[in-house]
C-alpha positions as CSV (number, residue, x, y, z in Angstrom):
1,M,-0.4,-0.4,0.3
2,T,1.3,3.6,-0.7
3,A,1.5,6.1,1.7
4,I,-1.6,8.3,0.4
5,G,-3.3,5.1,0.6
6,A,-2.1,3.9,4.5
7,L,-3.5,7.7,5.3
8,A,-6.8,7.2,3.6
9,A,-7.4,3.4,5.0
10,A,-6.4,5.8,8.3
11,M,-8.8,7.9,7.8
12,L,-12.1,6.1,7.2
13,A,-11.3,3.6,9.9
14,G,-11.4,6.4,11.8
15,N,-14.5,7.6,10.9
16,A,-15.9,4.2,10.9
17,A,-15.6,4.5,14.9
18,G,-17.0,7.5,14.9
19,Q,-14.3,10.5,14.6
20,P,-14.1,13.5,12.0
21,V,-11.9,12.4,9.0
22,E,-9.1,14.8,8.6
23,Q,-8.7,15.8,5.2
24,S,-10.1,13.2,2.2
25,L,-6.6,12.9,0.6
26,P,-2.9,14.3,1.1
27,T,-3.1,17.6,-1.6
28,L,-0.8,17.0,-4.9
29,T,1.5,19.9,-3.3
30,G,2.7,17.7,-0.5
31,G,1.2,16.5,2.2
32,P,-3.0,17.3,4.0
33,D,-2.8,20.9,5.2
34,F,-3.7,19.4,9.0
35,G,-2.9,23.0,10.1
36,P,-0.3,24.1,12.8
37,R,-2.2,23.2,15.6
38,L,-3.7,20.0,13.7
39,E,-6.5,21.9,13.6
40,R,-8.0,19.6,11.1
41,F,-6.1,16.3,12.2
42,A,-8.6,14.2,14.4
43,Y,-7.4,12.7,17.9
44,P,-9.3,9.9,20.0
45,W,-11.0,11.1,22.8
46,P,-12.1,15.2,23.3
47,V,-9.3,17.6,23.6
48,Q,-9.2,20.3,26.3
49,T,-6.4,22.7,27.0
50,I,-5.3,25.2,29.5
51,N,-4.1,28.8,29.3
52,A,-0.6,29.5,30.0
53,D,1.7,33.0,29.7
54,I,4.6,32.4,27.8
55,I,7.0,35.7,27.5
56,G,4.1,37.5,27.7
57,Q,2.3,35.9,25.0
58,P,-1.3,33.4,25.7
59,A,-0.8,30.2,24.7
60,E,-2.8,26.9,24.7
61,M,-1.6,23.4,26.1
62,A,-3.5,20.5,24.5
63,F,-4.5,17.2,26.8
64,M,-6.2,14.1,26.8
65,D,-8.0,13.0,29.5
66,V,-9.3,9.5,29.4
67,A,-11.0,8.3,32.2
68,A,-10.7,4.4,33.4
69,P,-14.6,2.4,32.7
70,R,-13.5,0.3,36.2
71,P,-10.6,3.1,37.9
72,N,-8.2,1.2,40.4
73,G,-7.3,4.3,42.0
74,R,-4.2,5.1,39.9
75,S,-2.9,7.8,37.3
76,V,-0.6,7.3,34.7
77,V,0.7,10.6,32.7
78,L,2.4,9.6,28.6
79,L,4.9,12.0,27.6
80,H,5.5,12.1,23.6
81,G,8.5,12.8,21.6
82,K,9.5,15.3,19.3
83,N,8.5,13.6,16.3
84,F,5.6,12.4,17.8
85,C,1.9,13.6,19.5
86,G,-0.6,13.0,22.0
87,A,-2.8,11.0,19.8
88,T,0.4,8.0,18.9
89,W,-0.1,6.8,22.7
90,E,-4.1,5.9,21.3
91,S,-2.8,2.1,21.6
92,T,-0.8,2.3,25.0
93,V,-4.2,4.5,26.2
94,R,-7.0,1.9,25.6
95,A,-4.6,-1.1,27.4
96,L,-3.8,1.3,30.3
97,T,-7.8,2.5,30.9
98,A,-8.6,-0.7,30.1
99,A,-6.4,-2.2,33.0
100,G,-8.2,0.7,35.4
101,Y,-5.8,4.0,35.0
102,R,-7.1,7.4,34.6
103,V,-4.7,8.4,31.7
104,L,-3.7,11.9,30.8
105,V,-2.0,13.1,27.6
106,P,-0.7,15.9,27.4
107,D,0.6,17.8,23.8
108,Q,3.7,19.7,25.2
109,I,3.8,23.5,24.2
110,G,5.4,23.6,20.9
111,F,4.4,20.6,19.4
112,C,0.9,19.2,17.9
113,K,-2.3,20.8,19.0
114,S,-0.7,23.2,21.5
115,S,0.5,26.4,21.1
116,K,3.3,27.8,19.2
117,P,4.8,31.3,20.4
118,R,7.4,32.6,18.4
119,G,9.0,34.4,21.5
120,A,8.8,30.9,23.0
121,Q,12.6,30.5,25.5
122,Y,11.8,26.8,25.5
123,S,13.5,24.5,28.5
124,F,12.6,21.4,29.7
125,E,11.9,23.6,33.4
126,M,9.2,25.3,31.6
127,L,7.8,22.2,30.1
128,A,8.0,20.1,33.7
129,N,6.2,23.2,35.5
130,L,3.5,22.9,32.5
131,T,3.3,19.4,33.0
132,H,2.8,19.8,36.6
133,R,0.6,22.4,36.6
134,L,-1.8,20.5,34.5
135,M,-1.6,17.9,36.6
136,V,-2.6,19.7,39.5
137,S,-5.8,21.3,37.7
138,R,-7.2,17.7,37.4
139,G,-7.1,17.0,40.6
140,I,-4.0,14.8,40.1
141,G,-1.4,14.5,42.7
142,R,0.9,11.6,42.3
143,A,0.9,9.2,38.6
144,T,3.5,7.3,37.0
145,I,5.1,9.3,34.1
146,V,5.7,7.9,31.2
147,G,7.9,10.0,28.9
148,H,9.5,8.1,25.2
149,S,12.1,9.6,23.3
150,I,12.6,13.5,24.7
151,G,9.5,12.8,26.8
152,G,11.9,10.8,28.3
153,M,13.9,13.8,28.6
154,L,11.3,15.8,30.2
155,A,10.3,13.1,32.3
156,M,13.4,13.1,34.0
157,R,13.6,16.7,34.7
158,F,10.2,16.1,36.4
159,A,10.9,13.3,38.3
160,I,13.9,15.7,39.6
161,M,11.7,19.2,40.2
162,F,8.8,17.0,41.8
163,P,9.6,13.8,43.2
164,E,6.6,13.6,44.9
165,A,4.6,13.7,42.1
166,V,5.9,10.8,40.6
167,D,4.6,7.5,42.1
168,Q,7.2,5.7,39.4
169,L,9.1,6.8,36.0
170,V,9.2,5.0,33.4
171,L,11.1,5.4,30.2
172,V,11.0,4.2,26.8
173,N,14.0,5.0,24.6
174,P,15.0,8.4,26.2
175,L,17.0,11.0,25.0
176,G,19.3,12.8,27.7
177,L,20.8,9.6,28.8
178,K,24.7,11.1,27.5
179,D,25.7,14.8,26.4
180,R,25.9,14.3,23.4
181,S,28.3,17.6,23.3
182,E,31.2,15.4,25.6
183,E,30.9,13.1,22.4
184,G,32.2,15.8,20.2
185,L,28.7,17.6,19.4
186,P,28.9,20.8,18.2
187,Y,26.1,24.1,18.7
188,V,23.9,24.8,15.6
189,D,22.2,27.6,16.3
190,V,18.5,28.3,15.9
191,D,18.7,30.3,12.5
192,T,20.5,27.2,10.8
193,L,18.0,24.7,12.9
194,W,15.6,26.6,11.4
195,A,16.0,26.9,8.0
196,G,16.6,22.8,7.7
197,E,13.1,22.7,9.6
198,K,11.3,24.6,6.8
199,K,12.6,22.1,4.4
200,T,10.7,19.0,6.3
201,S,8.9,16.5,3.9
202,Y,7.3,13.0,4.1
203,A,10.5,12.2,2.5
204,S,12.7,13.7,4.9
205,I,10.0,12.5,7.7
206,K,10.3,8.5,6.8
207,A,14.1,8.6,5.9
208,Y,14.8,9.6,9.0
209,Q,12.1,7.5,10.8
210,Q,13.1,4.0,8.8
211,A,16.6,4.3,9.5
212,N,16.6,5.5,13.0
213,Y,13.4,4.0,15.1
214,Y,12.4,1.2,12.6
215,H,15.7,-0.6,12.1
216,D,14.9,-0.3,7.8
217,S,11.4,-1.2,7.6
218,W,8.6,-0.3,7.0
219,K,4.8,-0.6,8.0
220,P,2.3,1.1,6.2
221,A,0.6,2.0,9.3
222,Y,3.6,4.3,10.6
223,D,2.5,6.2,7.6
224,R,-0.3,8.2,9.5
225,W,2.0,9.5,12.2
226,V,4.0,10.5,9.6
227,W,1.4,12.4,8.1
228,M,0.3,13.9,11.3
229,Q,3.7,15.8,11.6
230,V,3.7,16.4,7.8
231,G,0.4,18.4,7.7
232,M,2.0,20.8,10.4
233,Y,4.3,22.1,7.6
234,Q,1.5,22.6,4.7
235,G,-0.1,25.9,5.5
236,A,0.7,29.4,6.7
237,G,1.2,28.3,10.0
238,R,4.5,26.1,8.3
239,D,7.1,28.5,9.9
240,A,6.1,28.5,13.1
241,V,5.8,25.1,13.3
242,A,9.4,24.6,12.0
243,L,10.5,27.2,14.5
244,A,9.2,25.4,17.6
245,Q,11.2,21.9,16.3
246,A,14.1,24.3,15.6
247,K,13.8,26.0,19.5
248,T,13.6,22.4,20.8
249,S,16.4,20.8,18.6
250,E,18.7,23.3,20.3
251,M,16.9,22.6,24.0
252,V,17.9,18.9,24.1
253,K,21.2,20.3,22.4
254,T,21.9,22.4,25.3
255,Q,19.9,21.2,28.1
256,S,21.5,17.8,29.2
257,V,20.1,16.1,32.2
258,A,22.9,13.1,31.9
259,H,24.7,14.7,34.9
260,E,21.8,14.8,37.5
261,L,20.8,11.2,36.7
262,Y,21.7,10.7,40.3
263,R,18.5,12.8,41.2
264,I,15.9,10.8,39.7
265,K,14.7,9.6,42.8
266,P,11.6,7.0,42.2
267,P,11.6,3.8,40.9
268,T,12.6,3.8,37.2
269,T,12.1,1.3,35.0
270,L,13.9,2.0,31.5
271,I,11.8,-0.5,28.7
272,I,14.6,-0.3,25.6
273,G,13.9,-1.1,21.9
274,T,17.3,-2.8,21.3
275,L,16.9,-2.1,17.7
276,D,17.2,2.0,18.1
277,R,19.7,4.1,16.0
278,T,18.8,6.6,17.8
279,A,21.6,8.8,18.9
280,F,20.6,13.2,19.2
281,G,22.8,15.1,16.8
282,R,24.5,12.4,14.3
283,Q,23.7,13.9,11.5
284,Q,25.5,17.5,12.5
285,M,28.0,15.7,14.0
286,Q,31.4,15.7,11.0
287,P,31.1,12.0,9.3
288,S,34.6,11.3,10.6
289,L,32.9,11.5,15.1
290,R,29.3,10.1,13.8
291,G,30.9,6.2,14.5
292,F,31.2,7.6,17.6
293,L,28.0,9.1,18.9
294,Q,26.6,5.2,20.6
295,S,22.8,5.0,20.2
296,I,20.4,5.0,23.1
297,P,20.4,1.2,23.5
298,L,24.1,1.0,24.1
299,V,24.0,4.0,26.8
300,A,21.2,2.9,29.0
301,P,23.4,-0.1,31.4
302,E,25.5,2.8,32.3
303,A,23.0,5.6,32.5
304,A,20.6,3.4,34.7
305,R,23.9,2.6,37.1
306,Q,23.7,5.9,37.5
307,M,20.4,6.4,39.3
308,P,19.2,5.6,42.8
309,D,16.6,2.6,41.8
310,A,16.3,1.8,38.3
311,T,16.0,-1.2,35.9
312,V,16.1,-1.8,32.2
313,V,13.7,-3.5,30.8
314,R,15.1,-4.5,26.9
315,L,12.6,-5.6,24.1
316,E,14.6,-7.3,21.6
317,G,14.0,-6.7,17.8
318,L,12.2,-3.5,18.4
319,G,13.0,0.1,17.8
320,H,12.6,3.8,18.6
321,A,8.6,3.6,18.6
322,P,8.7,0.1,20.5
323,Q,4.7,1.2,21.4
324,V,4.0,1.9,17.5
325,E,6.2,-1.0,16.3
326,D,4.8,-3.8,18.2
327,P,1.6,-2.3,20.6
328,A,0.7,-5.2,21.8
329,R,4.5,-6.7,23.7
330,F,5.0,-3.4,24.5
331,E,1.6,-2.8,26.5
332,A,2.1,-6.2,28.0
333,T,6.2,-4.9,29.6
334,L,4.3,-1.8,30.3
335,L,1.8,-3.5,32.6
336,A,3.9,-5.6,34.0
337,T,6.1,-2.2,35.2
338,L,3.0,-0.9,36.6
339,A,2.7,-4.0,38.8
340,R,5.7,-3.5,40.1
341,P,6.5,-2.1,43.9
342,R,6.3,1.6,43.8
343,R,7.4,3.6,47.0
């Protein structure tokens, strides 16, 4: 099936389930225009927002708050990766709520259905503060925090800042386990990153994800999430989307958490797809040095040893996004992790 065919099938499936169809087909000019805040991309549950003030500019943080049919009294907060959104957690949310967990799924400021204020100076502290504020506003005092990719880096910062709000910490192929500057990763200014982000296309996103996330394999189901990203770049707001992506890339480079792993007090589980090739900044390295950048599965064991209470769970044969690549296997692993003793 072609990428366009896969997207159309996904849309039809959503419509059959009573969800709005995002758009009939991608445009001939490069993809569907979903809007800079995914205004025309359907999420599986109602999307709400909370207000924030970012450098004097009003902004909205979007989220889904999904109740369990038979609550067990526990809550889980799911933090998305840079090339993912709250909607990407759909299968995970269904598994968690079926097991009794209430699930809070934010889109961070600068991403997906949330605002992308031009003047924002992004920091993991800012995002962690907003996530904590969201939890409090929803009456959630403590939760298991699950972070994937850049969301894992955010989850670590959150656990350092708000340890009493964390029952357990689950890091799914997280960034931030290694300070890449120590391996020679050069600084790239926001303007240069912004120029690169403006060239984003279906082909560029797929090529990156296929090589780094899915170990050179591809399934038609992945296309929906690629088009979701591409769809934010198609309309009048594309420059704002590209700028937010550029600024958050700089955030990852300049705001390492790797030297503070000893400060992560809650019980922590690192769920690691062993075929993940992700090493943040590889394309910015000199070609002669790229081979020295170790991927996430290689740095995870040493990082876990620096945390007070951490365990590594390996998902053999899976890559950077196991929740997308093999949802059933990932969900079984996550539920088993949540069933372990917590503080």
